[in-house]
N, C-alpha and C positions, 0 to 999 in steps of 0.2 A: 622545814627542810626545803631547799631550793629544787625546783623542777628542772631536770636537764633539758637543754634546748637542742633541737636538731641542728646538725652542722649546715652551714651555708654552702651552696644553694640547696634548699629543700624543694623537692618536687613531690607533690602529692601522688599517691598510688595510681590514680587515674590520669595524672599528668595535667590536670586542669590548672591553668594559670591565667592571670589577668595582668594588665599593665597600667602604670600611671607615671606621671612626670615627677621627679624628685623636687621637693620644695626648696632644696638648697642649691644644687648645681644644675638643675633642669635636665639631667640625663633621664632616659627612659628606663623605668624599673619594672622588672617582672616579679610577680609575687603569687603565692598559692592562693586560690580562692578560699575565702574564710578568714584570711589574715585581717587584723584590725589596723595594723601599721606596718611600715616597711622601713628598714634602716638601709641607707644608701652605702654601698661598698666603696664609693669614690670619696664622698665628703662626710659620711657618717650622720647626715641629717636624717631625722625620723619624720616620715611623711604619713599622715593619717589616711587610711583607706576609706573612700566614701561608703556609706551604708549599702548593703546588698540591694540590688534592683535599681540603683541610681544609674541612669544612662549618662555616659560621658561622651564628650566630643573633643576634637582637637582643632587648633588653628595655629598658623604661624604668625607671630607678632609682626606688625607692619613697621615697627620701629627698629627692632634689633634682630629680627628673624629667628627668635627663640620659639621652640615648639611649646605651645600652651595647651593644657587640658582644662576643661570646664564642664560644669553640669549642663547637659543638653537642655535647651529652652532659655538659657540666659541670653539677654539682648546685648550685653557688652562684657568684655573681659579685660581687666587691667593687668599688664605684664608686671611681674614681680622683679624683673631685671631692670627695665628702662622706664617703667611706670606709664607706658603708652596705653591709652584706652582703645581697645580694638572692638569693632562691631562684630558680633557673633551672629551670623546669618545662617539659616537652614539651607540645605543643599538646593532646594527649589527656589530660593530667593537670590542665588548668586549665579553669575555668568562669568565666562572667561574670554579674554582677548589677549593677543600678543602686543606688547608695547610697540608703537610705531617707530621708535628710535633704537632701543637696545634688544628688542624681541623677547624680553622677559615675559613669562606667562603671568597675566594679571587677573585677579578676581575682583568683581565689582557687583554692586547691588543691581539686580535685574531691573531694567527700565531706565537706568542712568544714560545720559547722552554722551558722557565722556568719563575717562578715568585717568588719574595722574599716577605715573610710575613712581614707586618708592625708591627705586634704584637710581634713575637718571632724571627724575622730575619732569619728563616729557608728558604732555597731555594728549592722550589718544582718543579720537572720536569713536563712539560706539554705534554700530548699525549703519545702514545705508541712508544717505540723504535722499529727500524726495526726488531731486533731479536725477540721481543715479538710478533710483527705482524706475523712473519714467523711461530712462535710456534703455534699461534692461527689458522693459515690456514692449518696446517698439521694434 
């Protein structure tokens, strides 16, 4: 005999929910803690839920700007939409700067000397040059 399913959306009694990105359309899905998979209401794709205790992180794809979720600790993440391989850096390994041309907020690996904007392709120098530091100290 089939087991009746709870109507969508199901919210557990204590309201505990988690989120993940749909493997089909890349929308953000909310699901009750304890679920093993989630069916997307938009595209009907079934996305497996990572095992309990798995720490997830998010980043925006540098190629198509799609939100990607990945297991924390991964060094790179391939976008399932445009197949761009994105570096997955921890928060303490990244820094931010505004593009010198279009003013888009850019993330780059800490210690880099310059960063290229994915929107306008302008290369922004990062940090002060030694001559500028000398001028500030005098």
